[in-house]
PyMOL Python script that loads the backbone (N, CA, C, O; Angstrom):
from pymol import cmd

cmd.read_pdbstr("""\
ATOM      1  N   UNK A   1    -229.317  91.426  -5.419  1.00  0.00           N
ATOM      2  CA  UNK A   1    -229.114  91.420  -6.848  1.00  0.00           C
ATOM      3  C   UNK A   1    -228.649  90.033  -7.259  1.00  0.00           C
ATOM      4  O   UNK A   1    -227.876  89.393  -6.546  1.00  0.00           O
ATOM      5  N   UNK A   2    -229.118  89.573  -8.405  1.00  0.00           N
ATOM      6  CA  UNK A   2    -228.685  88.266  -8.894  1.00  0.00           C
ATOM      7  C   UNK A   2    -228.237  88.389 -10.345  1.00  0.00           C
ATOM      8  O   UNK A   2    -228.662  89.280 -11.080  1.00  0.00           O
ATOM      9  N   UNK A   3    -227.365  87.465 -10.728  1.00  0.00           N
ATOM     10  CA  UNK A   3    -226.844  87.426 -12.082  1.00  0.00           C
ATOM     11  C   UNK A   3    -226.983  86.007 -12.601  1.00  0.00           C
ATOM     12  O   UNK A   3    -226.572  85.055 -11.938  1.00  0.00           O
ATOM     13  N   UNK A   4    -227.560  85.861 -13.781  1.00  0.00           N
ATOM     14  CA  UNK A   4    -227.681  84.535 -14.375  1.00  0.00           C
ATOM     15  C   UNK A   4    -226.308  84.074 -14.846  1.00  0.00           C
ATOM     16  O   UNK A   4    -225.553  84.834 -15.453  1.00  0.00           O
ATOM     17  N   UNK A   5    -225.997  82.804 -14.549  1.00  0.00           N
ATOM     18  CA  UNK A   5    -224.710  82.234 -14.915  1.00  0.00           C
ATOM     19  C   UNK A   5    -224.864  81.217 -16.038  1.00  0.00           C
ATOM     20  O   UNK A   5    -225.926  80.623 -16.224  1.00  0.00           O
ATOM     21  N   UNK A   6    -223.778  81.032 -16.780  1.00  0.00           N
ATOM     22  CA  UNK A   6    -223.768  80.037 -17.830  1.00  0.00           C
ATOM     23  C   UNK A   6    -223.824  78.651 -17.191  1.00  0.00           C
ATOM     24  O   UNK A   6    -223.131  78.385 -16.209  1.00  0.00           O
ATOM     25  N   UNK A   7    -224.646  77.778 -17.750  1.00  0.00           N
ATOM     26  CA  UNK A   7    -224.803  76.419 -17.256  1.00  0.00           C
ATOM     27  C   UNK A   7    -224.354  75.439 -18.333  1.00  0.00           C
ATOM     28  O   UNK A   7    -224.459  75.723 -19.526  1.00  0.00           O
ATOM     29  N   UNK A   8    -223.855  74.288 -17.905  1.00  0.00           N
ATOM     30  CA  UNK A   8    -223.422  73.258 -18.845  1.00  0.00           C
ATOM     31  C   UNK A   8    -224.594  72.544 -19.506  1.00  0.00           C
ATOM     32  O   UNK A   8    -224.424  71.901 -20.541  1.00  0.00           O
ATOM     33  N   UNK A   9    -225.786  72.653 -18.915  1.00  0.00           N
ATOM     34  CA  UNK A   9    -226.981  71.981 -19.431  1.00  0.00           C
ATOM     35  C   UNK A   9    -228.109  73.006 -19.554  1.00  0.00           C
ATOM     36  O   UNK A   9    -228.287  73.825 -18.653  1.00  0.00           O
ATOM     37  N   UNK A  10    -228.866  72.978 -20.638  1.00  0.00           N
ATOM     38  CA  UNK A  10    -229.928  73.978 -20.813  1.00  0.00           C
ATOM     39  C   UNK A  10    -231.067  73.864 -19.797  1.00  0.00           C
ATOM     40  O   UNK A  10    -231.743  74.854 -19.519  1.00  0.00           O
ATOM     41  N   UNK A  11    -231.284  72.679 -19.245  1.00  0.00           N
ATOM     42  CA  UNK A  11    -232.384  72.510 -18.293  1.00  0.00           C
ATOM     43  C   UNK A  11    -232.006  72.905 -16.869  1.00  0.00           C
ATOM     44  O   UNK A  11    -232.862  72.909 -15.984  1.00  0.00           O
ATOM     45  N   UNK A  12    -230.736  73.237 -16.636  1.00  0.00           N
ATOM     46  CA  UNK A  12    -230.274  73.666 -15.316  1.00  0.00           C
ATOM     47  C   UNK A  12    -230.048  75.177 -15.354  1.00  0.00           C
ATOM     48  O   UNK A  12    -229.288  75.684 -16.179  1.00  0.00           O
ATOM     49  N   UNK A  13    -230.715  75.876 -14.456  1.00  0.00           N
ATOM     50  CA  UNK A  13    -230.596  77.330 -14.385  1.00  0.00           C
ATOM     51  C   UNK A  13    -229.790  77.700 -13.142  1.00  0.00           C
ATOM     52  O   UNK A  13    -230.080  77.226 -12.044  1.00  0.00           O
ATOM     53  N   UNK A  14    -228.779  78.549 -13.319  1.00  0.00           N
ATOM     54  CA  UNK A  14    -227.916  78.983 -12.219  1.00  0.00           C
ATOM     55  C   UNK A  14    -227.982  80.499 -12.083  1.00  0.00           C
ATOM     56  O   UNK A  14    -227.935  81.220 -13.080  1.00  0.00           O
ATOM     57  N   UNK A  15    -228.091  80.974 -10.859  1.00  0.00           N
ATOM     58  CA  UNK A  15    -228.092  82.410 -10.581  1.00  0.00           C
ATOM     59  C   UNK A  15    -227.177  82.695  -9.402  1.00  0.00           C
ATOM     60  O   UNK A  15    -227.277  82.056  -8.354  1.00  0.00           O
ATOM     61  N   UNK A  16    -226.280  83.663  -9.583  1.00  0.00           N
ATOM     62  CA  UNK A  16    -225.413  84.108  -8.491  1.00  0.00           C
ATOM     63  C   UNK A  16    -226.162  85.163  -7.711  1.00  0.00           C
ATOM     64  O   UNK A  16    -226.708  86.108  -8.280  1.00  0.00           O
ATOM     65  N   UNK A  17    -226.183  84.990  -6.378  1.00  0.00           N
ATOM     66  CA  UNK A  17    -226.932  85.883  -5.506  1.00  0.00           C
ATOM     67  C   UNK A  17    -225.990  86.471  -4.469  1.00  0.00           C
ATOM     68  O   UNK A  17    -225.192  85.754  -3.866  1.00  0.00           O
ATOM     69  N   UNK A  18    -226.086  87.775  -4.267  1.00  0.00           N
ATOM     70  CA  UNK A  18    -225.301  88.442  -3.235  1.00  0.00           C
ATOM     71  C   UNK A  18    -226.168  88.563  -1.999  1.00  0.00           C
ATOM     72  O   UNK A  18    -227.172  89.276  -2.001  1.00  0.00           O
ATOM     73  N   UNK A  19    -225.777  87.862  -0.940  1.00  0.00           N
ATOM     74  CA  UNK A  19    -226.559  87.862   0.295  1.00  0.00           C
ATOM     75  C   UNK A  19    -225.972  88.799   1.323  1.00  0.00           C
ATOM     76  O   UNK A  19    -225.046  89.560   1.043  1.00  0.00           O
ATOM     77  N   UNK A  20    -226.526  88.730   2.515  1.00  0.00           N
ATOM     78  CA  UNK A  20    -226.052  89.556   3.615  1.00  0.00           C
ATOM     79  C   UNK A  20    -224.662  89.144   4.070  1.00  0.00           C
ATOM     80  O   UNK A  20    -224.204  88.041   3.771  1.00  0.00           O
ATOM     81  N   UNK A  21    -224.008  90.010   4.776  1.00  0.00           N
ATOM     82  CA  UNK A  21    -222.659  89.778   5.315  1.00  0.00           C
ATOM     83  C   UNK A  21    -221.635  89.465   4.227  1.00  0.00           C
ATOM     84  O   UNK A  21    -220.665  88.751   4.481  1.00  0.00           O
ATOM     85  N   UNK A  22    -221.838  89.987   3.028  1.00  0.00           N
ATOM     86  CA  UNK A  22    -220.877  89.793   1.953  1.00  0.00           C
ATOM     87  C   UNK A  22    -220.847  88.394   1.361  1.00  0.00           C
ATOM     88  O   UNK A  22    -219.908  88.049   0.644  1.00  0.00           O
ATOM     89  N   UNK A  23    -221.851  87.588   1.646  1.00  0.00           N
ATOM     90  CA  UNK A  23    -221.885  86.222   1.125  1.00  0.00           C
ATOM     91  C   UNK A  23    -222.324  86.218  -0.335  1.00  0.00           C
ATOM     92  O   UNK A  23    -223.215  86.967  -0.737  1.00  0.00           O
ATOM     93  N   UNK A  24    -221.683  85.362  -1.112  1.00  0.00           N
ATOM     94  CA  UNK A  24    -222.072  85.133  -2.491  1.00  0.00           C
ATOM     95  C   UNK A  24    -222.542  83.689  -2.580  1.00  0.00           C
ATOM     96  O   UNK A  24    -221.826  82.773  -2.176  1.00  0.00           O
ATOM     97  N   UNK A  25    -223.745  83.487  -3.108  1.00  0.00           N
ATOM     98  CA  UNK A  25    -224.328  82.155  -3.187  1.00  0.00           C
ATOM     99  C   UNK A  25    -224.755  81.866  -4.614  1.00  0.00           C
ATOM    100  O   UNK A  25    -224.849  82.766  -5.448  1.00  0.00           O
ATOM    101  N   UNK A  26    -225.014  80.576  -4.879  1.00  0.00           N
ATOM    102  CA  UNK A  26    -225.544  80.189  -6.178  1.00  0.00           C
ATOM    103  C   UNK A  26    -226.892  79.512  -5.963  1.00  0.00           C
ATOM    104  O   UNK A  26    -227.042  78.653  -5.095  1.00  0.00           O
ATOM    105  N   UNK A  27    -227.869  79.915  -6.771  1.00  0.00           N
ATOM    106  CA  UNK A  27    -229.201  79.337  -6.741  1.00  0.00           C
ATOM    107  C   UNK A  27    -229.293  78.385  -7.925  1.00  0.00           C
ATOM    108  O   UNK A  27    -229.064  78.791  -9.065  1.00  0.00           O
ATOM    109  N   UNK A  28    -229.627  77.113  -7.666  1.00  0.00           N
ATOM    110  CA  UNK A  28    -229.717  76.087  -8.699  1.00  0.00           C
ATOM    111  C   UNK A  28    -231.183  75.745  -8.907  1.00  0.00           C
ATOM    112  O   UNK A  28    -231.873  75.361  -7.962  1.00  0.00           O
ATOM    113  N   UNK A  29    -231.659  75.881 -10.133  1.00  0.00           N
ATOM    114  CA  UNK A  29    -233.044  75.528 -10.450  1.00  0.00           C
ATOM    115  C   UNK A  29    -233.039  74.375 -11.447  1.00  0.00           C
ATOM    116  O   UNK A  29    -232.432  74.456 -12.515  1.00  0.00           O
ATOM    117  N   UNK A  30    -233.724  73.308 -11.074  1.00  0.00           N
ATOM    118  CA  UNK A  30    -233.844  72.133 -11.917  1.00  0.00           C
ATOM    119  C   UNK A  30    -235.311  71.849 -12.171  1.00  0.00           C
ATOM    120  O   UNK A  30    -236.157  72.195 -11.346  1.00  0.00           O
ATOM    121  N   UNK A  31    -235.631  71.225 -13.299  1.00  0.00           N
ATOM    122  CA  UNK A  31    -237.036  71.010 -13.630  1.00  0.00           C
ATOM    123  C   UNK A  31    -237.756  70.026 -12.724  1.00  0.00           C
ATOM    124  O   UNK A  31    -238.968  70.144 -12.545  1.00  0.00           O
ATOM    125  N   UNK A  32    -237.058  69.066 -12.150  1.00  0.00           N
ATOM    126  CA  UNK A  32    -237.708  68.052 -11.328  1.00  0.00           C
ATOM    127  C   UNK A  32    -237.371  68.253  -9.855  1.00  0.00           C
ATOM    128  O   UNK A  32    -236.344  67.779  -9.370  1.00  0.00           O
ATOM    129  N   UNK A  33    -238.242  68.954  -9.161  1.00  0.00           N
ATOM    130  CA  UNK A  33    -238.098  69.155  -7.725  1.00  0.00           C
ATOM    131  C   UNK A  33    -239.288  68.506  -7.050  1.00  0.00           C
ATOM    132  O   UNK A  33    -240.430  68.700  -7.467  1.00  0.00           O
ATOM    133  N   UNK A  34    -239.025  67.745  -6.019  1.00  0.00           N
ATOM    134  CA  UNK A  34    -240.087  67.025  -5.330  1.00  0.00           C
ATOM    135  C   UNK A  34    -240.077  67.383  -3.849  1.00  0.00           C
ATOM    136  O   UNK A  34    -239.018  67.619  -3.268  1.00  0.00           O
ATOM    137  N   UNK A  35    -241.260  67.420  -3.245  1.00  0.00           N
ATOM    138  CA  UNK A  35    -241.363  67.643  -1.804  1.00  0.00           C
ATOM    139  C   UNK A  35    -241.697  66.316  -1.136  1.00  0.00           C
ATOM    140  O   UNK A  35    -242.563  65.575  -1.599  1.00  0.00           O
ATOM    141  N   UNK A  36    -241.000  66.028  -0.043  1.00  0.00           N
ATOM    142  CA  UNK A  36    -241.200  64.796   0.692  1.00  0.00           C
ATOM    143  C   UNK A  36    -241.447  65.109   2.161  1.00  0.00           C
ATOM    144  O   UNK A  36    -240.906  66.075   2.699  1.00  0.00           O
ATOM    145  N   UNK A  37    -242.250  64.304   2.789  1.00  0.00           N
ATOM    146  CA  UNK A  37    -242.434  64.386   4.234  1.00  0.00           C
ATOM    147  C   UNK A  37    -241.311  63.578   4.880  1.00  0.00           C
ATOM    148  O   UNK A  37    -241.150  62.393   4.589  1.00  0.00           O
ATOM    149  N   UNK A  38    -240.544  64.208   5.743  1.00  0.00           N
ATOM    150  CA  UNK A  38    -239.425  63.562   6.433  1.00  0.00           C
ATOM    151  C   UNK A  38    -239.642  63.768   7.919  1.00  0.00           C
ATOM    152  O   UNK A  38    -239.194  64.762   8.491  1.00  0.00           O
ATOM    153  N   UNK A  39    -240.321  62.839   8.530  1.00  0.00           N
ATOM    154  CA  UNK A  39    -240.694  63.024   9.931  1.00  0.00           C
ATOM    155  C   UNK A  39    -241.690  64.162  10.028  1.00  0.00           C
ATOM    156  O   UNK A  39    -242.744  64.131   9.392  1.00  0.00           O
ATOM    157  N   UNK A  40    -241.360  65.157  10.817  1.00  0.00           N
ATOM    158  CA  UNK A  40    -242.243  66.320  10.961  1.00  0.00           C
ATOM    159  C   UNK A  40    -241.909  67.417   9.957  1.00  0.00           C
ATOM    160  O   UNK A  40    -242.623  68.416   9.873  1.00  0.00           O
ATOM    161  N   UNK A  41    -240.844  67.244   9.205  1.00  0.00           N
ATOM    162  CA  UNK A  41    -240.401  68.269   8.264  1.00  0.00           C
ATOM    163  C   UNK A  41    -240.796  67.911   6.834  1.00  0.00           C
ATOM    164  O   UNK A  41    -240.990  66.743   6.498  1.00  0.00           O
ATOM    165  N   UNK A  42    -240.909  68.935   6.010  1.00  0.00           N
ATOM    166  CA  UNK A  42    -241.069  68.752   4.575  1.00  0.00           C
ATOM    167  C   UNK A  42    -239.760  69.173   3.932  1.00  0.00           C
ATOM    168  O   UNK A  42    -239.293  70.293   4.141  1.00  0.00           O
ATOM    169  N   UNK A  43    -239.167  68.284   3.152  1.00  0.00           N
ATOM    170  CA  UNK A  43    -237.894  68.584   2.500  1.00  0.00           C
ATOM    171  C   UNK A  43    -238.089  68.569   0.990  1.00  0.00           C
ATOM    172  O   UNK A  43    -238.986  67.904   0.471  1.00  0.00           O
ATOM    173  N   UNK A  44    -237.239  69.307   0.301  1.00  0.00           N
ATOM    174  CA  UNK A  44    -237.270  69.315  -1.154  1.00  0.00           C
ATOM    175  C   UNK A  44    -236.078  68.540  -1.670  1.00  0.00           C
ATOM    176  O   UNK A  44    -234.973  68.646  -1.140  1.00  0.00           O
ATOM    177  N   UNK A  45    -236.310  67.772  -2.693  1.00  0.00           N
ATOM    178  CA  UNK A  45    -235.247  66.969  -3.294  1.00  0.00           C
ATOM    179  C   UNK A  45    -235.273  67.176  -4.802  1.00  0.00           C
ATOM    180  O   UNK A  45    -236.321  67.460  -5.384  1.00  0.00           O
ATOM    181  N   UNK A  46    -234.118  67.031  -5.424  1.00  0.00           N
ATOM    182  CA  UNK A  46    -234.037  67.139  -6.873  1.00  0.00           C
ATOM    183  C   UNK A  46    -233.727  65.761  -7.438  1.00  0.00           C
ATOM    184  O   UNK A  46    -233.182  64.896  -6.752  1.00  0.00           O
ATOM    185  N   UNK A  47    -234.076  65.581  -8.671  1.00  0.00           N
ATOM    186  CA  UNK A  47    -233.811  64.325  -9.360  1.00  0.00           C
ATOM    187  C   UNK A  47    -232.982  64.653 -10.595  1.00  0.00           C
ATOM    188  O   UNK A  47    -233.427  65.411 -11.456  1.00  0.00           O
ATOM    189  N   UNK A  48    -231.784  64.089 -10.688  1.00  0.00           N
ATOM    190  CA  UNK A  48    -230.910  64.358 -11.830  1.00  0.00           C
ATOM    191  C   UNK A  48    -230.388  63.049 -12.411  1.00  0.00           C
ATOM    192  O   UNK A  48    -230.240  62.051 -11.705  1.00  0.00           O
ATOM    193  N   UNK A  49    -230.116  63.076 -13.695  1.00  0.00           N
ATOM    194  CA  UNK A  49    -229.473  61.941 -14.350  1.00  0.00           C
ATOM    195  C   UNK A  49    -227.972  62.006 -14.065  1.00  0.00           C
ATOM    196  O   UNK A  49    -227.489  62.987 -13.499  1.00  0.00           O
ATOM    197  N   UNK A  50    -227.257  60.992 -14.446  1.00  0.00           N
ATOM    198  CA  UNK A  50    -225.792  61.016 -14.267  1.00  0.00           C
ATOM    199  C   UNK A  50    -225.164  62.162 -15.059  1.00  0.00           C
ATOM    200  O   UNK A  50    -224.263  62.840 -14.566  1.00  0.00           O
ATOM    201  N   UNK A  51    -225.634  62.374 -16.271  1.00  0.00           N
ATOM    202  CA  UNK A  51    -225.085  63.452 -17.103  1.00  0.00           C
ATOM    203  C   UNK A  51    -225.369  64.816 -16.477  1.00  0.00           C
ATOM    204  O   UNK A  51    -224.504  65.691 -16.468  1.00  0.00           O
ATOM    205  N   UNK A  52    -226.590  64.995 -15.950  1.00  0.00           N
ATOM    206  CA  UNK A  52    -226.924  66.252 -15.288  1.00  0.00           C
ATOM    207  C   UNK A  52    -226.088  66.437 -14.030  1.00  0.00           C
ATOM    208  O   UNK A  52    -225.635  67.546 -13.746  1.00  0.00           O
ATOM    209  N   UNK A  53    -225.878  65.368 -13.275  1.00  0.00           N
ATOM    210  CA  UNK A  53    -225.063  65.451 -12.057  1.00  0.00           C
ATOM    211  C   UNK A  53    -223.632  65.852 -12.390  1.00  0.00           C
ATOM    212  O   UNK A  53    -223.032  66.662 -11.684  1.00  0.00           O
ATOM    213  N   UNK A  54    -223.086  65.290 -13.461  1.00  0.00           N
ATOM    214  CA  UNK A  54    -221.722  65.635 -13.871  1.00  0.00           C
ATOM    215  C   UNK A  54    -221.634  67.107 -14.262  1.00  0.00           C
ATOM    216  O   UNK A  54    -220.713  67.811 -13.848  1.00  0.00           O
ATOM    217  N   UNK A  55    -222.596  67.569 -15.062  1.00  0.00           N
ATOM    218  CA  UNK A  55    -222.593  68.967 -15.496  1.00  0.00           C
ATOM    219  C   UNK A  55    -222.793  69.909 -14.309  1.00  0.00           C
ATOM    220  O   UNK A  55    -222.117  70.933 -14.207  1.00  0.00           O
ATOM    221  N   UNK A  56    -223.718  69.566 -13.413  1.00  0.00           N
ATOM    222  CA  UNK A  56    -223.965  70.397 -12.238  1.00  0.00           C
ATOM    223  C   UNK A  56    -222.732  70.449 -11.352  1.00  0.00           C
ATOM    224  O   UNK A  56    -222.391  71.508 -10.826  1.00  0.00           O
ATOM    225  N   UNK A  57    -222.064  69.322 -11.184  1.00  0.00           N
ATOM    226  CA  UNK A  57    -220.832  69.283 -10.394  1.00  0.00           C
ATOM    227  C   UNK A  57    -219.764  70.204 -10.964  1.00  0.00           C
ATOM    228  O   UNK A  57    -219.092  70.917 -10.218  1.00  0.00           O
ATOM    229  N   UNK A  58    -219.605  70.191 -12.278  1.00  0.00           N
ATOM    230  CA  UNK A  58    -218.623  71.068 -12.921  1.00  0.00           C
ATOM    231  C   UNK A  58    -219.002  72.531 -12.735  1.00  0.00           C
ATOM    232  O   UNK A  58    -218.146  73.376 -12.469  1.00  0.00           O
ATOM    233  N   UNK A  59    -220.299  72.824 -12.877  1.00  0.00           N
ATOM    234  CA  UNK A  59    -220.751  74.206 -12.702  1.00  0.00           C
ATOM    235  C   UNK A  59    -220.529  74.683 -11.270  1.00  0.00           C
ATOM    236  O   UNK A  59    -220.109  75.820 -11.052  1.00  0.00           O
ATOM    237  N   UNK A  60    -220.809  73.820 -10.291  1.00  0.00           N
ATOM    238  CA  UNK A  60    -220.629  74.203  -8.892  1.00  0.00           C
ATOM    239  C   UNK A  60    -219.151  74.368  -8.545  1.00  0.00           C
ATOM    240  O   UNK A  60    -218.796  75.252  -7.766  1.00  0.00           O
ATOM    241  N   UNK A  61    -218.289  73.531  -9.111  1.00  0.00           N
ATOM    242  CA  UNK A  61    -216.847  73.693  -8.889  1.00  0.00           C
ATOM    243  C   UNK A  61    -216.349  75.007  -9.488  1.00  0.00           C
ATOM    244  O   UNK A  61    -215.511  75.681  -8.889  1.00  0.00           O
ATOM    245  N   UNK A  62    -216.855  75.372 -10.658  1.00  0.00           N
ATOM    246  CA  UNK A  62    -216.479  76.654 -11.268  1.00  0.00           C
ATOM    247  C   UNK A  62    -216.891  77.806 -10.352  1.00  0.00           C
ATOM    248  O   UNK A  62    -216.130  78.754 -10.160  1.00  0.00           O
ATOM    249  N   UNK A  63    -218.103  77.721  -9.785  1.00  0.00           N
ATOM    250  CA  UNK A  63    -218.564  78.751  -8.855  1.00  0.00           C
ATOM    251  C   UNK A  63    -217.676  78.790  -7.617  1.00  0.00           C
ATOM    252  O   UNK A  63    -217.269  79.867  -7.180  1.00  0.00           O
ATOM    253  N   UNK A  64    -217.372  77.621  -7.047  1.00  0.00           N
ATOM    254  CA  UNK A  64    -216.557  77.547  -5.829  1.00  0.00           C
ATOM    255  C   UNK A  64    -215.163  78.136  -6.060  1.00  0.00           C
ATOM    256  O   UNK A  64    -214.578  78.726  -5.151  1.00  0.00           O
ATOM    257  N   UNK A  65    -214.638  77.976  -7.269  1.00  0.00           N
ATOM    258  CA  UNK A  65    -213.302  78.472  -7.586  1.00  0.00           C
ATOM    259  C   UNK A  65    -213.315  79.864  -8.218  1.00  0.00           C
ATOM    260  O   UNK A  65    -212.308  80.329  -8.751  1.00  0.00           O
ATOM    261  N   UNK A  66    -214.494  80.529  -8.147  1.00  0.00           N
ATOM    262  CA  UNK A  66    -214.666  81.878  -8.701  1.00  0.00           C
ATOM    263  C   UNK A  66    -214.318  81.939 -10.178  1.00  0.00           C
ATOM    264  O   UNK A  66    -213.716  82.907 -10.643  1.00  0.00           O
ATOM    265  N   UNK A  67    -214.701  80.895 -10.919  1.00  0.00           N
ATOM    266  CA  UNK A  67    -214.438  80.815 -12.354  1.00  0.00           C
ATOM    267  C   UNK A  67    -215.738  80.737 -13.145  1.00  0.00           C
ATOM    268  O   UNK A  67    -215.716  80.397 -14.327  1.00  0.00           O
ATOM    269  N   UNK A  68    -216.890  81.051 -12.503  1.00  0.00           N
ATOM    270  CA  UNK A  68    -218.161  80.985 -13.193  1.00  0.00           C
ATOM    271  C   UNK A  68    -218.226  82.060 -14.270  1.00  0.00           C
ATOM    272  O   UNK A  68    -217.584  83.105 -14.170  1.00  0.00           O
ATOM    273  N   UNK A  69    -219.020  81.778 -15.306  1.00  0.00           N
ATOM    274  CA  UNK A  69    -219.201  82.725 -16.391  1.00  0.00           C
ATOM    275  C   UNK A  69    -220.639  83.227 -16.401  1.00  0.00           C
ATOM    276  O   UNK A  69    -221.575  82.456 -16.190  1.00  0.00           O
ATOM    277  N   UNK A  70    -220.808  84.503 -16.642  1.00  0.00           N
ATOM    278  CA  UNK A  70    -222.145  85.064 -16.749  1.00  0.00           C
ATOM    279  C   UNK A  70    -222.756  84.612 -18.058  1.00  0.00           C
ATOM    280  O   UNK A  70    -222.060  84.489 -19.065  1.00  0.00           O
ATOM    281  N   UNK A  71    -224.066  84.362 -18.046  1.00  0.00           N
ATOM    282  CA  UNK A  71    -224.780  83.955 -19.248  1.00  0.00           C
ATOM    283  C   UNK A  71    -224.892  85.140 -20.203  1.00  0.00           C
ATOM    284  O   UNK A  71    -224.965  86.296 -19.787  1.00  0.00           O
ATOM    285  N   UNK A  72    -224.902  84.822 -21.472  1.00  0.00           N
ATOM    286  CA  UNK A  72    -225.079  85.861 -22.490  1.00  0.00           C
ATOM    287  C   UNK A  72    -226.548  85.928 -22.843  1.00  0.00           C
ATOM    288  O   UNK A  72    -227.208  84.902 -23.008  1.00  0.00           O
ATOM    289  N   UNK A  73    -227.053  87.137 -22.958  1.00  0.00           N
ATOM    290  CA  UNK A  73    -228.456  87.343 -23.327  1.00  0.00           C
ATOM    291  C   UNK A  73    -228.516  87.717 -24.781  1.00  0.00           C
ATOM    292  O   UNK A  73    -227.681  88.471 -25.280  1.00  0.00           O
ATOM    293  N   UNK A  74    -229.516  87.182 -25.461  1.00  0.00           N
ATOM    294  CA  UNK A  74    -229.676  87.495 -26.884  1.00  0.00           C
ATOM    295  C   UNK A  74    -230.680  88.590 -27.094  1.00  0.00           C
ATOM    296  O   UNK A  74    -230.939  88.979 -28.233  1.00  0.00           O
TER     297      UNK A  74
END
""", "prot")
cmd.dss("prot")
cmd.show_as("cartoon", "prot")
cmd.util.cbc("prot")
cmd.orient("prot")
């Protein structure tokens, strides 16, 4: 089960996910995701501005401190 969380930026989507073994995780979706070849592996990277990085950092700290807010649906 997942719950959409309030984000500091409209282009950043956050979802709280309940995983196995009682783990609670956050899924971060950003508009600019790129795939890169890194040796034999393919890795995904995100591209954020300084303002987006600041907002994402605040959102992740809120999640880490169990202070995240659920998004309101209209």
